[in-house]
C-alpha positions in Angstrom: 13.6 12.4 -18.3 13.1 14.0 -14.8 9.8 14.8 -13.3 8.6 18.5 -13.8 9.5 20.4 -10.6 12.1 18.0 -9.3 15.1 19.5 -7.4 18.0 19.6 -9.4 21.5 21.2 -9.8 23.1 23.0 -12.6 27.0 23.7 -12.8 28.2 26.4 -15.2 31.6 26.0 -17.1 33.5 28.3 -19.5 35.0 27.2 -22.8 38.4 28.3 -23.9 36.9 29.3 -27.2 35.4 32.2 -25.5 38.7 33.6 -25.3 39.9 32.7 -28.7 41.4 35.9 -29.7 43.2 36.3 -26.4 44.8 32.6 -26.7 45.8 33.5 -30.5 47.1 37.2 -30.0 47.4 38.3 -26.5 51.1 38.0 -25.3 51.2 35.9 -22.0 47.6 34.7 -22.3 47.5 30.8 -21.6 45.6 28.0 -19.9 46.5 29.4 -16.5 45.3 33.2 -17.3 42.1 31.3 -18.7 41.4 29.4 -15.5 41.9 32.7 -13.5 39.3 34.4 -15.8 37.0 31.5 -15.3 37.4 31.8 -11.5 36.7 35.6 -11.6 33.5 34.7 -13.5 32.5 32.3 -10.7 32.4 29.2 -12.8 32.3 25.6 -11.4 34.2 24.2 -14.4 36.0 24.5 -17.6 36.2 23.3 -21.0 39.7 23.2 -22.3 40.3 22.6 -26.1 43.0 20.3 -27.0 42.0 20.4 -30.6 45.3 20.8 -32.9 48.9 21.7 -32.6 50.6 21.4 -29.3 47.2 20.6 -27.7 46.0 24.1 -28.6 44.8 25.8 -25.4 46.9 23.6 -23.2 49.8 25.0 -25.0 52.0 21.9 -25.0 51.7 18.1 -25.0 54.0 17.3 -22.0 52.4 15.3 -19.3 54.0 17.4 -16.6 52.5 20.6 -18.2 49.1 19.1 -18.5 49.2 17.8 -14.8 50.2 21.3 -13.8 47.1 22.9 -15.5 45.1 20.1 -14.0 46.3 21.0 -10.4 45.7 24.6 -11.0 42.0 23.8 -11.9 41.5 21.5 -9.0 42.7 24.1 -6.5 40.1 26.3 -8.1 37.4 23.5 -7.6 36.9 23.2 -11.3 35.3 20.1 -13.0 37.1 19.8 -16.3 36.2 18.8 -19.8 38.3 18.8 -22.9 37.8 18.7 -26.7 39.5 17.3 -29.8 38.4 16.5 -33.3 38.4 13.4 -35.5 37.5 9.8 -34.7 40.7 7.9 -35.5 40.9 5.3 -32.5 44.5 5.8 -31.8 44.2 9.5 -31.8 41.3 9.5 -29.5 43.0 7.0 -27.1 45.9 9.4 -26.9 43.5 12.4 -26.3 41.6 10.6 -23.5 44.9 10.1 -21.7 45.8 13.7 -22.1 42.3 14.5 -20.8 42.7 12.4 -17.9 46.2 14.0 -17.2 44.2 17.3 -17.0 41.8 15.8 -14.5 38.9 15.8 -17.2 36.1 13.2 -17.2 34.8 14.0 -20.7 36.2 14.5 -24.2 34.3 16.0 -26.9 35.1 15.1 -30.5 33.5 15.4 -34.1 34.0 13.6 -37.3 36.4 14.6 -39.9 35.5 12.0 -42.4 34.5 13.2 -45.8 32.1 11.8 -48.5 28.5 11.3 -48.7 26.5 11.6 -45.5 26.0 7.8 -45.3 29.7 7.2 -45.8 30.6 9.6 -43.1 28.1 7.9 -40.6 29.4 4.5 -41.3 32.9 5.4 -41.0 32.3 7.3 -37.7 30.4 4.4 -36.2 33.3 2.0 -36.9 35.7 4.4 -35.4 33.8 4.9 -32.3 33.3 1.2 -31.8 37.0 0.5 -32.2 37.7 3.6 -29.8 35.1 3.1 -27.2 36.8 0.3 -24.9 40.2 2.2 -24.9 38.5 5.6 -24.0 36.6 3.6 -21.1 39.9 2.3 -20.0 41.0 6.0 -19.1 37.9 6.6 -17.1 36.7 9.0 -20.0 33.4 9.5 -21.4 33.6 10.5 -25.2 31.1 13.0 -26.4 30.1 13.2 -30.1 29.1 16.6 -30.9 26.7 17.7 -33.7 29.4 19.8 -35.2 28.2 21.3 -38.4 28.0 18.1 -40.1 25.4 15.9 -38.7 21.7 16.6 -37.8 20.4 15.6 -34.3 18.9 12.5 -35.4 21.9 11.4 -37.3 24.1 11.8 -34.0 21.5 9.8 -32.3 21.5 7.0 -34.9 25.4 7.1 -34.7 25.3 6.6 -31.0 22.5 4.0 -30.9 24.9 2.0 -33.4 27.9 2.4 -31.2 25.9 1.5 -28.1 28.8 1.7 -25.7 28.3 3.4 -22.1 31.5 5.4 -22.6 30.3 7.2 -25.7 27.5 9.7 -25.6 26.7 13.1 -27.1 27.5 16.7 -26.6 24.9 19.1 -27.9 25.8 22.5 -29.3 23.1 25.1 -29.5 24.2 26.7 -32.7 25.9 24.0 -35.0 22.7 22.5 -36.2 22.2 25.8 -38.1 24.9 24.6 -40.5 22.7 21.9 -41.7 19.6 23.8 -41.8 18.1 22.3 -38.6 16.3 24.1 -35.9 18.3 24.0 -32.9 15.3 22.7 -30.8 14.8 19.9 -33.2 18.3 18.7 -32.7 18.1 19.0 -29.1 14.9 16.7 -29.0 16.6 14.3 -31.2 19.7 14.0 -29.3 18.3 14.5 -25.7 18.6 10.8 -24.4 22.2 10.7 -25.1 23.3 14.4 -24.1 25.8 14.8 -21.0 27.0 18.0 -21.7 26.4 21.1 -24.1 28.1 24.2 -25.6 25.6 26.9 -24.9 26.3 29.4 -27.8 24.2 32.1 -30.0 24.2 32.6 -33.8 22.6 34.9 -36.1 22.3 34.5 -39.9 23.8 37.5 -41.6 23.8 38.6 -45.4 27.1 39.8 -46.6 27.5 42.9 -49.1 27.7 40.2 -52.0 24.4 38.6 -51.0 25.9 35.4 -49.6 24.8 34.0 -46.2 26.8 33.2 -43.4 26.1 32.1 -39.8 27.8 34.4 -37.3 28.5 33.9 -33.6 27.5 36.7 -31.4 27.1 37.2 -27.5 24.6 34.7 -26.0 21.3 36.4 -25.8 22.1 38.8 -29.0 21.2 36.2 -31.7 18.1 34.3 -32.7 18.5 30.9 -31.0 15.8 30.4 -28.5 18.3 29.6 -25.8 15.9 29.8 -22.8 13.5 27.3 -24.4 16.1 24.9 -25.3 17.9 25.1 -22.0 14.7 24.5 -20.0 13.8 21.5 -22.2 17.4 19.9 -21.5 17.1 20.5 -17.8 13.8 19.3 -17.4 13.6 16.5 -19.9 17.1 15.3 -20.3 18.4 15.9 -16.9 21.2 18.2 -18.0 23.5 19.2 -15.1 26.5 20.9 -17.0 26.2 24.0 -19.0 29.4 25.0 -20.7 29.1 28.6 -21.9 30.9 28.9 -25.2 31.0 32.5 -26.7 31.2 32.2 -30.4 31.7 36.0 -30.8 33.9 36.8 -34.0 33.2 33.3 -35.5 31.6 33.0 -39.0 30.8 29.7 -40.9 28.7 28.8 -43.9 26.0 26.1 -44.5 27.4 22.7 -45.0 24.4 20.8 -46.1 20.8 21.2 -47.1 21.3 24.5 -49.0 17.8 24.5 -50.2 16.1 23.7 -46.8 18.4 26.7 -45.5 17.2 28.9 -48.0 13.6 28.0 -47.3 14.1 28.4 -43.6 15.5 31.9 -44.0 12.0 32.7 -45.3 9.9 31.0 -42.7 12.0 30.4 -39.5 12.8 33.3 -36.8 16.0 31.2 -36.1 17.2 31.8 -39.7 15.9 35.2 -40.4 18.8 37.0 -42.1 20.3 40.3 -40.7 22.1 42.8 -43.2 24.7 45.4 -42.6 25.7 47.8 -40.9 26.0 45.7 -37.8 26.8 46.5 -34.3 30.4 45.4 -33.7 29.6 44.5 -30.0 27.4 41.7 -31.3 28.7 40.9 -34.8 32.4 41.1 -35.5 33.6 40.3 -39.0 36.9 42.0 -39.2 38.9 40.4 -36.2 42.2 40.6 -38.1 41.7 44.1 -39.2 40.7 45.2 -35.7 43.8 43.5 -34.2 46.1 45.5 -36.6 44.2 48.6 -36.1 43.6 48.4 -32.2 44.4 45.1 -30.6 43.1 46.3 -27.1 39.8 47.0 -28.7 39.6 43.5 -29.9 40.4 42.1 -26.6 37.9 44.3 -24.7 35.1 43.4 -27.1 35.8 39.6 -26.6 35.7 40.2 -22.9 32.5 42.0 -23.0 30.9 39.3 -25.1 31.8 36.6 -22.6 30.5 38.8 -19.7 27.2 39.5 -21.7 26.7 35.8 -22.4 27.4 34.6 -18.9 25.0 37.1 -17.4 22.4 36.1 -20.1 22.7 32.3 -19.0 22.4 33.2 -15.2 19.4 35.2 -15.9 17.6 32.3 -17.7 18.5 29.9 -14.9 16.9 32.3 -12.2 13.9 32.7 -14.5 13.7 28.8 -14.3 13.7 28.9 -10.5 17.4 28.2 -10.0 19.4 30.1 -7.3 23.2 30.2 -6.9 24.8 28.0 -4.3 28.5 28.7 -4.5 29.2 31.3 -2.0 26.4 33.0 -3.6 28.6 33.8 -6.8 26.6 31.5 -9.2 29.0 28.8 -10.3 26.5 26.0 -9.1 22.8 26.7 -9.3 20.2 24.6 -7.5 16.4 24.4 -7.7 14.0 22.9 -5.4 10.3 22.7 -5.6 9.7 25.7 -3.6 12.0 28.0 -5.7 10.3 26.6 -8.9 6.9 27.5 -7.7 8.2 31.0 -6.9 9.5 31.4 -10.4 6.2 30.2 -12.0 4.3 32.7 -9.9 6.5 35.6 -10.5 8.2 34.8 -14.0 
């Protein structure tokens, strides 16, 4: 915990998932194009997904390719974080090496075990205990994410059991909704373990058949109390990196605690459902159909969602007393006591 009003610095990063449709469908869009977009948006860092075939957004597993992407990121002055999924120790050791080749210092993962919550927890703990020394040997900090499977307290319990300095947490602003948990509750439970975040926004929607889904929307367009959570994490958890992950166009379902989710939809602003018709600039449910009909419109909408979300994040930081300190463009934000006092008087 840091003292209220203490000077601090926050660095903004951009996640490759923010350009998911570009990576999947736009010819020629690759890691280097993404780095250029992040540079154009004055970011201080990037989060590159290596999750899946051919290391996903890296577009290949060859060490020379990874080092080339890493060199591009270094030339742009970026810090780098990476992600994968699964907790198999051999897999994590391989991905830690790949992350290091990219110049990253942190690797996010989440469990892929199945079964009861207790069995999933125990298997995850066992894997992370075995993987931790090998991750540390690569100079990487492994971050376990609350990824639509664990509550914040369950993540905290897992990390307390692993008890290794190379294993910490990544907090996702939206994923706790999939287990019917208020995002702020998850943040408070995970706070002392959090080293990085994925800042995103969600809204609960009701489909034509009455089913509920959780839809990703541009940051600031949903129901998550982003400003309150970000202020808490900066002031109480000492958060220094904020990775903007636009989830526009992504939909998911509730994975656990269905009864609690139904109750929350009646009592919580976070879970209050919205019904059609939806503003396509906020809620996109037909990416495949739109791509077939008008691919350029799909890419433009995704780009606009990224811009909207980044602007929203910068506005929050400025209201919290932060000012941009990277050539005035906003990749690195700094707050001292004087700026905080001004923000409180005029906020």
